N, C-alpha and C positions, 0 to 999 in steps of 0.2 A: 926222525920223521914225526911230523905233527899228527896228532890224533884228530878225529872228527869232532870230538868234544871241544878241543882247543880251537878248531876252526869255527865252531859255533860261537865262541867268544867274539871273534872278529865279525861274525854275522849279525850280532845283536843290534848294532847301531843302524844297519840298513834294512832290517827285517820289520815287517808290519803285520803282526799277528792279530787275528780277529777275536775279540772277546764278546761273547753273547751272554754275559752274566746279567742278573736282575738289575744291577746298578746301571749297566749299559742301556738296558731297555727303558728304564726310567729317565735317564738323561736324553735318550733319543726322543721320547714323548715330550719332554720339556723343550728341547731345542727344535724339534720338527713336529709341531702340532698337526700340520696338514698330512704329513707322512703317517703319524700315529692314527689319525682319523681314517685315512685310507686303508690302513692295515685292519681296522675294525670293520670297515665296509667289505673288504675282501674276505675276512673271516665269516661275515654274515652271508656272503654269496656262496662260500664253500659249504657252510651248514645248510643253506637253502637247497643246494644241489644234492647233498648227501641225504637229507631228510625230506626230499620231495614227496615221498610216499607216505610220510607220517600223517596221522589224522589231524594234528594241530595245524598242518599246512593247508588243510581244506581243499586239496586238489582232486581233480577227477582224471580219468584216462585222457591224456592229451590228444590221442588219435581217434577218440570216439566221436562219431557224427551225432549231431543233435538237431532238434526241430527249430530251435531258436537261431535263426540265421541273421547275421549282421545286426545283432541286438547290441545297443550301447551299454556302457558300464551300469550295473545295477546291483541290488543286494544278492541276486542269484549268480550273476556273472560280474565279478569285480572289475575286470578289464574288458568286458564285452565278449562278443563271439565273432568268429570269422565267417567266410562265405559257406563253410561246411557245417556251421553250427558248433564248432569246437570251442571250448572254453579257453579264452586267450590268456587268462591268468595262469591256468595250469600249464599251458604251452610255454609261457615265459619262465615259469619256475623250472620245468623240466628242461627247457632250452639252455639253462646254465650248465647242465651236465656235459653235453658235447663241447661247448665252448671251453670250459675249464679243462676237460680231458685233452682237447687238442692243444691248448696252451701249455699244459704241464708236460705232455709227451713231446711236443716240439722243443721245449726248453731242454728236456733231458737229452734228446738226440742231438740237436744242433749245438747246444752249449758244450756237451761232452766232446762231440766230434770236432767242433771248431777250436776248443781249447787244446786238444791233443795235436791237431794239425798246426795250430799256432805255435805251440811249444816246439814242435819239430822244426818248423820253418824258421822261427826266430833264433833258436839256439844252435841248431846244426848248420844252418846257412848253406851256402854254395849250391850244389846240385839239388839238394832236398828243398831248399828255399825256393829256388827257381821253378822246380817242378810244381810244388804246391801253389805257389803264387800265380803261375801261368794258368793252372787249372781253375783257380778261383776267379781269375779275370775273365776266363771264357764264360763261366756261369754268370758272372755279374754283368757281362755285356748284353744279356737278354733282359728286356723289361720284366720285372718281378711278376707282375700279375699275368703277363702273357706266358711266361715260363710255367707258372703255377697252373694256368688253364690247360696247357699242353700235357703236363705230367698227370694232372688229375683226370683229364679226359682219357688219356692212354690207360691209366690204371682202373678207370671206372668209378662211379660214385660210391662213396662210403667213407667211414671215419678213418680207416687205415690209409686210403688213398690221399685224403686231405692231410693227414699227419706227415706222410712221406713227402708230398709235394711242398709243403711249407718248410719242412726241415731242410730240404735241398736248397730252398731259397735262402734261408738264414745262415746256414753253416759257413759259406765262404765269407759272409759279412763278419761273423763272429771271429773267424780265423784271422782276418786282417787286423781286427782290434786287439786280439790276444797277442798276435805276432809283434805288434808295436810295443806292447807292454814288456814282452820277453826281451826285445832288443835293448830296452832300457835296463832291465834287471841284469842282463848278461854282462854288463860292464861293471857291476858293483863288486865290492871287495869280498863279500862272502862267497860269491861264485868262484873267484880266483882262489880263495882259501880252500874251498871244496875240491877244486882241481888239484891243488898242490898236495893234498893228503891222499890223492889217488881215487877219489870217488868216480864211479862210472858216469857216463853222460846221462844215462837214464836216471840215476840217483840224483844227479845235480838238477835235472829238469823237474822231476816229480817230488823230490824230497826237499829241495831248497828253493827253486824258482817258483814252483806252483803255489806254495803257501803265501809267497810274497805278492803274487798277482791275484790272490783270493778276492780282495775287495773289487778288483776290476771284473772278475768273473761273476760276482754277485750282482753288480750293477748291470752287466750285460744281460744276465738272466732276467732281472726284474724289468728291463725294457723290452726284451724279446717276447715275453709272455703276452702283454697286451697287443703287440703287433701281430702275433700269431692268432689271437682271438679275432682280431679285425680281419685278418686274411681269411680265416675260416668262414666268417660271415660273408665276405666278399665272394669267395668261390661258391658258396651255397647259394647266394643271391643270384649269381650268374648261371646256376643250374648244373655245376660240375662238382659240387661238394656233397653234402648229405642228401640222400634220396628225398624226393618230394613226399610230404606227409610226415616226415620225421620232425619231432619238436626241436626247433632250432631257431635262434633269432634271425639268422640269415634267411631261412625258409619263410618265416613270418613277415619278412620285409621284401620277399621276392616278387616276381612278376605276377603271380596269382593274387597276391594281396594288393599289389600296387595299383591295380585297376580300380580298386574301391577306395583309395586314399581320400579322394575328394568328398565322398559322401560318408565314409566311416573313418573319422580321424583317429579313433583309438587303435586301428590296425597298425598305424605307423608310430604313434606316440609311445605306447608301452614297450614293445620290443626294442624300439630305438633308444628309449631311456635306459633300459636294462643294459644294452650294448654300450652306450655312451658312458654310463656310470661305471661299468666294469673297466673299460679302457682308461678312463680318467683316473680311477683309483689306483690302478697298477702304475700308470705314468707318474702320478704324484709320489707314490711310494718309491719308485725307481729314482726320482729326482732327490728325494730325501736321503736315500741310501747313498747315492753318489756324493751328496754334500757331506755326509758323515764319514764315509770310508775313504774319500780322496784326500790324502794328506796335504795336497797343494791348496785345496779349498779350505781345509781346517786351519792351515797355517796363515792364510791370508784373511781369515775371518769371513769369507764369502759364504761359508756353510752355515753361518748363524742366521736365524730368522728373527 
């Protein structure tokens, strides 16, 4: 009887391990300058959200009402103020927190859930595949924004409700993507070798197939995060996301601010720029990761910039 180590010899040609060494990072920055620049922007956004209270950020209480109402950008208020006299710069800085929290939490829930369901459906097939696929098709049959509105309204406004609603939206989409990758990997030699030596189905899925679809999972996560941030802003903009008054890019672009866009341009420009820059940075990073991690693009030279 062959051993698992011997089966690993057969697995080497078909396996695609991920190397995150310093050399890899340098090569990524050289081959994907837009992706590297986007990573720096994202790092800056994360630091801004983490250190929003730090003195060097020069922020004030984003919920504090002031006497300077609808004042344009100035030395005292870099991004101007809104109709409540609140400092818009502080609200933009603090607004990065819920956006990133929703994005990260949604990715953790939907990518983990979608990956597990995709592994089960793609590898086990038959009844399990049929059941999971039909359930995902039921969820996907509803318009995403309408489904998110219903779930968020039912759960009530709040960060937890937004995360649950967006996670439910993205999980079936991710499941179908992962399922497709598993269907391809299931036919490879290393999977047959693992079966021959008596590995359990769980070990084959999580010890052998999962590492080989790792690049696909990373790309899916990097593209899901900006979509989740945009969805949170959309739900908050529609009034079913974060409560009114909470610092959020969606709130600062919502109906209360929209009534003043014609006379106070800064109300739309600065929160809109923050949201657009964040989504663009994550999308560019996702594209760069896809080009680097997808062996078909590497082999064809399409991943080169």
